[in-house]
N, C-alpha and C positions, 0 to 999 in steps of 0.2 A: 504494500500500500504506500510505502514511502515514495516510490517512483511516481505514483499518480499525483501525490500532493505537490510535485514540482511542475506539473503541467499547467498551462494557463487555464483560467476558469472557463473561458468560452470553449476551449478544446474539450475540457472535462464534460461540459454540457452536451456538446456534440456527440462525444463517445457514449454518454448515458442515453441519449436519444436513439442512437444507432442500436445499442444493446436492447433497449426496450422495444424497438420496432421489429426486431428479428422474430420473436415468438409469434407475432401477428401474421407475418408472411409464412412462417412455417405452419401455423395452424391452417391458413388458407390452402396451402399445398397438401396438407394431410387430409383436409376435408374434400378437396378435389379428387385425391387418390381414392378415398373411401367411396365417393360417388361413382367414379369410374368402375370400381370393383363391383359395386351393387348393380350397375348397369350392364355388367358382363363385358366391359371394354378391356379390362385388364385382369390378370390372375392375381391372387394374393401374393405379396412379396415373399411370404414364408415358403410358398411352393417353389418360387424361383431360386431362393437361397438353398433349399433342400436339393434341388436339381444340380446347382453349381457344386455343392459339397459332395454329391454322389460322383460327379465327373472329375473333380479336381481337389487335391488336398491343399489346404491352406487356410488362411484367416481372412474373413470378409472385413474390409476396411471401410467401405462406403457403398451405399446403394442409392441410385437415382432413378426416378421415373421421368422420361423425356418423350416429347412428341417430335418426331423427325420424319420428314418425307411422307406425311399422311398417316403415320402409324405410331403407336406407343411402344417404347422400348424401355426395358430395365437395363441400366448400366451398373454392373458390379465391379468394384475394384477389389482385387484379392491379392494378398501377399502369399505367393506360392512357396513351396518348400525349397525351391531353387533360389530364394531370396529376392526374386523379381516381383514387382507389382504388375499384375495382369489386369487388363480391362476385358470384361466379358459382357457381351451384348445379347440380350434375350428378347424375342418377340414377347411383348407384355401380355398379349391375349393367349397365345398358344403355349408359351413357356419354352419354345424352341430356341436353342443356342444358335445365334446368327453369326457371331464373330468373336474372336478371342485374339488378343495381341498384347505384347508387353507395353506398359505405359512408357511414353516418351519422356 
């Protein structure tokens, strides 16, 4: 906390505002994902993660739901046993693995 006390007050206010705004955006994204799942547009993330773990050994670092080229994709970042971070892309509706490559 000592480092924050040295920041100019306007910067502290801006940082506080940014931190407070993040949950609202995250909540909106979670609400959108839940609605897409209810509508059958995307599979549950748990199913995608289970599929990834069945096919590849490693630790899931991050999961994103993205809309690209007219379809929904899950992007998983996974730390593989080889020490590399891999990006795995799944069709969000079918759960099919579309692409896998090392993170650049």
